[in-house]
N, C-alpha and C positions, 0 to 999 in steps of 0.2 A: 504493499500499500504506500509506504514512504517513497519507494523508488518511483511509483507512478506519479506521485505528487511532484517530485523533483523534475520528472520529464515534462509534466504540464507547465511547471514554472519556467523551465528552460525554453519551451516552445513559446510561452507568453513573452519571455524576455527577448527572444529573437524577433518575434512579431512587432514588439514595441520599438526595437532598434530600427527595423526596416521602416516602420511608420514614421518615426521621428526623423530619420534621415531623409525620407521622401518629402516630408512636410517642410524641413529646413531648406531643401533645395528648391522646392516649388513655390514657396511663398514669395510674394513680390514686395513685402514689407521687410526691409533689411534688418531693422531692430528686432522684429519678431523672429526672423531667421537666425539671428545671433542667439536669442534666448533659447530657441529650439536646439541650436547647436550645443549650447551649454548643457541642456537637459540630456541630449544624446551622449555627450561626453561622460556625464555622471552615470548614466545607464550602462555605457560601455565599460566603465570601471567595475560595475557589478558583474558584467559578463566575464571580464578577465578574472575576477575573483572566483566565479563559478568554474572557470577553466583551470583553477589552481595556479594562477600566475600572479601572485600578490605584488611582485615588483612592477609589473605592467599596470596593475590596477592602481597602485599608488601614483605612478607616473601619469596615467590618464586623468585621474582625479585632480592632481595638483597642477599639471601642465596643460593637458589636453582640454579640460573643462574650465579649470580655475584661471590660470594666467592667460591662456589663449582667449577665453571668453572675455576677460577684462580688457585685453588689448583690442578686440574687435569692437566692444562697446565704446571704448575710448576713441577709436577711429571714427565711429559714427556719431560722436557727440555733437559735432558742429555741422553735420551733413544736413542739407535741406531735404524736406520730404519729397519723395519721388511721385510724380503724378501718374495716376493710373491711365494706361493707354490700351485700347483694344488691339489685340494681336491680329495681324493679317493672315491670310491663308498660307503664305510662304513661311511666316514665322511659326505658325502652328505645325506645319509639315516638318520644318527643321527641328523643332522641339521634339516631335515624336521620333524622328530619326535618331536624335541624340539620346533619347530615353532607351530606344531599342539597343543602341550601341553600348550604353552603360550596363544594361541588363546582360548583354552578351559577354562583356568584359568581366562582370562579376561572376558569371558562370564559369568562364575559363579560369579565372584566378581561384575560385572555389575548388574546381576539379584538380588544378595543379597542387593546391595545398593538401587536399585529401590524398592525392597520389603520393606526395612527399611524406606525409605522415604514415602512410600504409607501407610503402616500399623503400623509404629513404633510410639514411644511416643515423637517424636521431638517437636510437638506442646505443649505437657504437660511439657517437660523439659524447653522449652523457656518461658512458662508461669511461671514456678517455679523460674527461674532466674529473671524475671521481678518483681516478688513479693518481692524477697529478695534484689533487687538491691540497695535500699535505705540504707541497712545496710552494704553494701560492702565497702563504702568509695570512690567509683568511680561511674561514670555514664555510662561507656561503658561496655556492658555485657561480651564481650570477656575478657577484663582485669579483670573483677570481677570474672569470672570463673577461669582464669589462676592463679591469685594472691591471691584469697580469698577462693572461694568455693572448688577449686581443687588445692590448693597450694602445696600439696604433689607431684603432678605430675610435676609441674614446678621445684620444688626442685630436684627431681630425674633427670630431664633433665639437669639441671646445673651440677649435680654430674657426669652425663655421659660425658658432655663436658670436665670437669676437668680431668676425667679418660683418655679420649682420648688424651688430651694435655700431660699428664704424659707419655703416650706411645710415643708421638712424641719426647719428651725430651730424652727418653731412647734410641732413635735411634742413637744419637751421635751429633756431631757438625752440625750446619746448612750448607746447600749447599753454594757454592761460590756465592757471590753477583754479580749482574749485573754491567757492567761498568757504570761510571757516565754519567748521561744524558746530552744530548746536550742542546743548548739554547732553542730550541722550546719545548722540553719535560719539561725542568725546568720551563719555563713560564707557561705551562699547569698545572704542579703540583702546582705551587704557586697559581694559580687561583682556582684550584679544591679543594685543602685541606681545606681552610676556609669554602667553601660552604658545603663540606661534614660534617665538624664538626658541623656547625650550623644546618644542616639538621638532624644529629644524635640527637642533643639536642632537636630539635623540635619534632622528633618522640618519644623521651622519655617522654617529657612533655605532648604531646597531647594524649598519650595512655590512660589517665584517662577518656577521654570523646569522643575519636574518634579513628579510626584505627591507630595503632602504637604500641609502647611498647619496652621492653628491647631487644628482639631478633632482631627486625628490626633496632633499633638504634645501637646495638652492631655490626651488620653486616656492617652498613654504616660507622661506626667509623673504623672498621677493613679495609675497603676499603682505608682509609688514609694510613694505614701501607703498603698495597699492592702497592699503588702509590709511596710511598717513597722508597720502596724496588726496584721497577722498575727504580727509578731514581738513584740507586747506594748506598742507605743508607744500611749499613751492618745490622743494628738492626731494620730496618723498622719503625723507629720513636719510638720504645718501650723505656720505662724508664730504669733506672739502675736496676741491677739484683735484689737487695733487694726489691725495690718498685714493680718490676714486679712480684715477687713471692707473695707479698701481694695482688696484683691485681688478680692474678689467683685464689686465694682462697677466694676473697672478696665476690663473688656471693653466693657461698654455705655458707660461714661463717656468713655473715650478715643475710641470710635467717634463718639459724639454731638459731642464737643468738636471733633474734626477736621472733621466734617461741617459744623459751624457756622463754624469759623474760615475755611474756604475761601470763605465768602460775603463776607468782607472784600475779597477780590480780585475781586469782581463775578461769581463763579461760583455755580451752583446748589448746594444742599445736597448734600454727598457727591460733588461733581464736582471731582476733584482736578486741580491744575495738571499739565501734562504732565511738566515737569522734576522735580516733587516727588512724582509719583504712586507711584513705587517705594518711596521712603523712608516715605511716609505709610502705605502698605499694610503695610510691615514693622512700623511702629510699632503699627498696629491689631492685626495678627496676634500680635505679642508680648504685648500686653495681653490679648488674647482667650485666648491659650494659658495664661497664668497664671490667668486668671479661670475658665476651663473646668476646669483641673486642681484648683483649690481647691474648685470646686463639686462635682465628682465625688467628691473625697476626703471632703467633708462629707456627701454623700449616702451614702457607704459607712459613715460613722460612725453615720448614722441619727438624728442630733439634734445639739444644741448641744455642742461639745467642752468639755473641762475648761478652766475659766478664762473661758468665754464670759460667764456670768452674774456680776455683781458680788458680792463678798462681802457678808454681812449688814451689816458696819460701813460699807462703801462705799455700800451701798444706803441705809442710814439717813442718811448724810451728804448724799447726793444729794437725798433726800427733804426734808431740812432746808433745803438751799439753795433748792429749789423753793418751799417754804412761805415762806421769808424774802422771796423776790422777789415773791410774791403779796401 
């Protein structure tokens, strides 16, 4: 009986996911689409939990639904309403063709995934990870893969985040901040900020032996910046400009520095010594957490924060120094 109830729950969950995805894509109201997207992300986190993938569930809830949803809502903050227009026959035909193509693509991807799970080498790969887990410095297989066995992938992901933030900074000054929060929102922020910071620290620390890690911790810490920004803080709680610049490059910088330092001991790049692997992974994840949090908070600001650009007097002084050296 219990097995039947779980099957019914899974079918209902799958149906709701498909319905929310369809509604988010088909709605012509962008803000409603974003809200539906956030709901879809939260429900997808539940689906990952049902698939016994807690790491992906945490990442989806924190990044896919939380931070991504906040970014989309911030992007639509100053957008004018879109006028409703009747679709012509050509537009309707193109939309139907697009729908058919999407359904066909989903079928192909689903078939490929099912084939990979049935006949692939997933069992062999999992066994290989378990055999080498004692040498990784951590006891959680996901962290071992991301920070040790496939560290290059994680390094490139951090580099992509840094590149994206540089693009955000190139857009110009940040959007105008919100008005200062009222007493109710201020009380809520004062209560949530310490909880989120402690939760981020816990997710960072627990990643060595349980679901968690730098990306989940960084997204949770970035939520502090989102709350402070909603409360009227122009800089979303970010540190001074010089410290902020160091934080942005800390994730990639510490990763590369550790990877190169181990070569002094005769090891390959990012091949950690067994006795130091755990400490080095924790160091890398700590720097990555702070870097990810700063990057996501800056992305939510939508541009350079207050104080990022030098004042006119400082700019003139710098220009004079450069001309004197030339």
